[in-house]
C-alpha positions in Angstrom: 105.5 112.2 109.7 103.6 112.6 106.4 103.9 111.1 103.0 102.3 113.2 100.3 101.2 113.2 96.7 97.8 114.5 95.9 96.8 112.2 98.7 98.4 112.1 102.1 99.4 109.4 104.6 100.4 110.4 108.1 102.5 107.8 109.8 102.8 107.2 113.6 104.6 104.8 115.9 103.1 101.3 115.6 102.1 99.0 118.5 104.6 96.1 118.9 102.2 94.0 120.9 99.9 93.6 117.9 102.8 92.2 115.9 103.7 89.1 118.0 102.5 86.7 115.3 105.1 88.2 112.8 107.8 87.3 115.2 106.7 83.9 116.5 105.0 82.5 113.4 106.0 84.1 110.1 108.1 81.3 108.5 110.1 83.6 106.1 111.4 85.7 109.0 112.6 83.0 111.4 116.1 82.6 109.8 116.8 86.3 110.2 116.0 86.1 113.9 118.1 83.0 114.4 121.0 84.4 112.5 121.1 87.6 114.6 120.1 85.9 117.9 117.0 88.0 118.2 114.4 87.1 120.8 111.0 88.7 121.6 112.2 90.5 124.8 115.2 91.9 122.9 112.9 93.2 120.2 110.3 94.7 122.5 113.1 96.5 124.5 114.7 97.9 121.3 111.3 98.9 119.9 110.9 101.9 122.2 114.1 103.4 120.9 113.0 103.1 117.2 112.4 106.1 115.0 110.4 107.1 112.0 112.7 107.0 108.9 111.7 107.7 105.3 111.9 104.6 103.1 111.8 105.4 99.3 110.9 102.5 97.1 114.1 100.5 97.2 115.7 97.2 98.5 117.8 99.3 100.9 117.3 101.6 103.8 120.2 103.7 105.1 122.4 101.7 102.8 121.4 98.4 104.4 119.7 95.6 102.3 116.1 95.0 103.4 114.9 91.4 103.3 111.3 90.8 102.2 110.8 94.4 100.9 109.5 93.2 97.4 110.2 96.8 96.4 109.7 96.4 92.6 106.1 96.7 91.4 106.4 93.3 89.6 107.5 91.7 92.9 104.6 93.3 94.6 102.1 92.1 92.0 103.4 88.6 92.2 103.3 88.6 96.0 99.7 89.9 96.0 98.6 87.4 93.4 99.8 84.6 95.8 98.3 86.2 98.8 95.1 85.1 100.5 91.9 86.8 99.6 91.7 88.5 103.0 95.1 90.0 102.5 94.1 91.5 99.2 90.8 92.7 100.6 92.5 94.6 103.4 94.7 96.4 100.9 91.7 97.3 98.8 89.9 98.7 101.8 92.9 100.9 102.7 93.2 102.0 99.1 89.4 102.9 98.9 89.6 104.8 102.2 92.7 106.8 100.9 90.9 107.6 97.7 87.7 108.5 99.4 89.1 110.7 102.2 92.3 111.9 100.5 94.2 111.2 103.7 94.9 108.4 106.0 96.7 108.0 109.4 98.4 104.7 109.7 100.9 102.9 111.9 104.3 102.9 110.2 105.6 99.6 108.8 108.3 98.1 111.0 111.8 97.5 109.7 114.4 95.7 112.0 118.1 96.5 111.5 120.9 94.4 112.9 124.6 94.5 111.9 124.1 96.1 108.5 121.1 94.0 107.4 117.4 94.9 107.7 114.2 93.0 107.6 110.7 94.3 106.7 109.1 93.0 109.9 105.5 94.1 109.3 103.4 96.6 107.4 104.0 95.5 103.8 100.5 96.4 102.6 100.8 99.9 104.1 104.3 100.3 102.6 103.0 99.3 99.1 100.0 101.5 99.4 102.3 104.5 99.7 104.8 103.3 97.1 102.0 102.6 94.6 100.7 106.1 95.0 104.2 107.6 94.4 104.7 108.5 98.1 107.8 108.1 100.2 106.5 106.2 103.3 108.0 106.3 106.7 108.9 103.1 108.6 109.5 102.5 112.3 113.2 101.6 112.2 114.4 99.5 115.1 118.1 99.1 115.6 118.6 95.8 117.3 122.4 95.9 117.2 122.3 99.0 119.5 120.0 97.2 121.9 122.2 94.2 122.1 125.2 96.4 122.7 123.4 98.1 125.7 122.6 94.6 127.1 126.3 93.6 127.1 
């Protein structure tokens, strides 16, 4: 899927194996996993059934609230100001590459959905890059409620 303005980002399915830290260590996300009873095997099984879904700049996707989306520019600026230098540098490198080449191919940010509530699991910099250039990014939407229903 592509997001376009005068610049273009092509989105593809991300690799869940590279995101284990987000699940096991990110402190702001642990409560969501506990509340919904999500474990790593459940997430990795459901991941394969995910799909690319457009995510216009909003705090909602498919009418579900998205935790940690920081969708307003002021929220993003505040988040970036508190971020570590490496985090900001990686964003700047992506932005420079997009401006230089006019196009990028990136793994889609990952959004988890479970029982009417979503969580931006990973890919915030990529999401903001598209939003900040007026694009509608695509995310890899993983429906964990469906996976849990199949397990029962």
